[in-house]
Residue, then its C-alpha position, 0 to 999 in steps of 0.5 A: m888768873h885767866r879771865a874770860p873776855i867781857n864780850l864772852r861773858r855778855n854772850r853767855g848771859a844773853v844765852i841764859v836769859l834767852v833759855l829762861v824766856t824760852v822755858l817760861l814761854a814753853s811752860f805758859l803754852l804747855a799750861a794753856f794746852l793742858r787747860r784747854s785739853g782738860t776743858e775739851l776732855l770734860a766736854d767730851v766726857r759730859a757729851a758721852e754721859m748725856k748720850q748714855l743718859r738720853a738712851e736711858a731716858y728713852s728706855a725708861l719711856e718705852a718701859t713706862l708706855a708698855i706699863l701704861a698700855d697694860q694698865r689701860a687694857a686691864a682697866g679700860a682707861l687711865h683715870s688718875p696718876a694716883e692709881p698704882w701705875s704711877d709707881a709701876l716702873a719701879d715695881s716692874g723691876y726696871v733697873p737703870g744701867n751703870g749706877r744711873g738713877v731714873e725718876v718718872r713723874f706724871e701730869d694729867e693735862s686733861g685735868k686742866l682747861p683746854l686753852g684752844t676751846a676755852t670761852e672768854t668768860e672761862l679765861q677771865t675766871l681762871m685769870e682771876f684765880a691766878g691773882i689778876e685783878r678782875n678788870e684787868a682779867e676781863r681785858q686780858a681774857a678778851a685780848l687772848h680770846a680774840w688772838m686765838r679766835e679763827g676769823g678774828d678781826e685785828t682791825r677792831l680798835n678797842f680793848n677787846a682786840p688791840d691794834y698790833s699794827r701800831n707795834d714796832p715791828a707790827y704784826r697781826i693776830a694769830k687766829r689760832p690757838l697758842r703754840s707755846w706759852g711764850e706767845l702770851a708775850a705777844v698778846a698786848m695789853d695796857r701793861p704787862v700781866f704775864f711777863d714783866e718789863a724785862g720779859r721774865p714770867t710773873p707769878e700770875y703767869a705761873a699760876f695761869v699756865r699751871e691750870v691751862s693746857l695747850h693740847p686739845f681734848q674733849k672732857v676735863n678729868l674730875n680726878s685731877a681738875q683743881a678749883g680754878v678750872l672747875t669754877a671756870l667751867g661753871l661748877g658752883s662752890a657746893e660742887v667744888g667743895a664736895l669734891e675737895n672734901h672727897r679728896v682729903r677725907p680719910k681713906s680705907p686701905g685700897d681706896l684711892g679716891v678716884f672716880r671711874s665713872m661719872t655715876e661715881a662722881g655724881t654720888v659726891m658732887g651731885a647729878t648736875v655736873a655736866a657729863d659733856r664737859f667733864g669726865t673721869t679718864i685721862e685723855v692727855l698725859r705728860i710723862m716727865i723722865t729725869a735720868r741722872q748719873g753723878g752731877v749730870a741730869y738729862r730730862l725728857a718730857v713727852v705728852i701722849n694721847t691715851g685714847t684707844g682710837a689714836r692712830p698715826p696718820g696714814a696707818a690705814a692702807p687704801s682699799a682696791g678700787t671697786s667701781g668697775g675700772p682697773a683696781m688701784a695698785p696696793a700702797p707700798e708697805r711702810k714700816m711704822l712704830n706700833y706705839p700704843f699711844a699717839v705722841l703729841e709732844i717731845r721735849e728733850d733736856a728741858a729746864p726743870f719741869t715747872p710751869l715758871s721755867r717753861p715759857d718757851l720763849 
């Protein structure tokens, strides 16, 4: 029987091992390629879905603004999210495309305390309602008020205005209203109040920002304001209790329990409620829209000024000169979005809409 030489058998074995190694390596590379391709494909699909959901959210926003404008024109003002317009998007027949779902919620910013114009006493009262001990609330309110006060003096070395120049890195007080809630972390005190040592918002932070607005407005809406805000603005327990009882009382069909004038509010709370501090209309409204498809969600938060006199800057064209000299050339026509409301803030794909999840750090 003829037998192959030993060297030939060894070469065949080496070739087989080489082929097996090559197949194994190719399988590994192919599997890695498929995994990466799958990940990239999923990312592309998610990006496409988010783009479609973004368009859906803005479509829902446009429809919502149109509905709000119609309601304002019919009633003269928006008074409370408890009014029927809060469900008007579904009632209007708006249907999201391709099986998507849309949820619209409203939050009356003008039912809160406007932080930029709040006094030191008002801030302290609201902090106590947030669960901060009285002495600590007094110190924190003083520091926050000094931080926001125009012309404030950061060199005052007392608890009313901490010396931020000793911090590392050193910085100065802002001398303006807060621009984000995360800025509260820069307002130093003896110990953390609104953020813990790890920088996480505390329960006191959540309770405080729930009742305070960063946006300016003239009057606090009695239809939305809660006990802490009402007390901070000087109302007594009798007035606050009367309002709370009015809100929870049994209502007849069609009675929304919404004040449409200060005269109506006076019949419940008494005539001593200051009309220069309180009103019954929404001045600043937050619209929160969530568009969903499957397990993907896109979130849009928009804050609008609902005043009828709100106009975008530069909307009025300058008139021609009439002082005897040559007439001024008319300004070139500019195309503008003729929105019925002034948009104050837009946040896209934010975290779920809760004060605790929006520290804006």
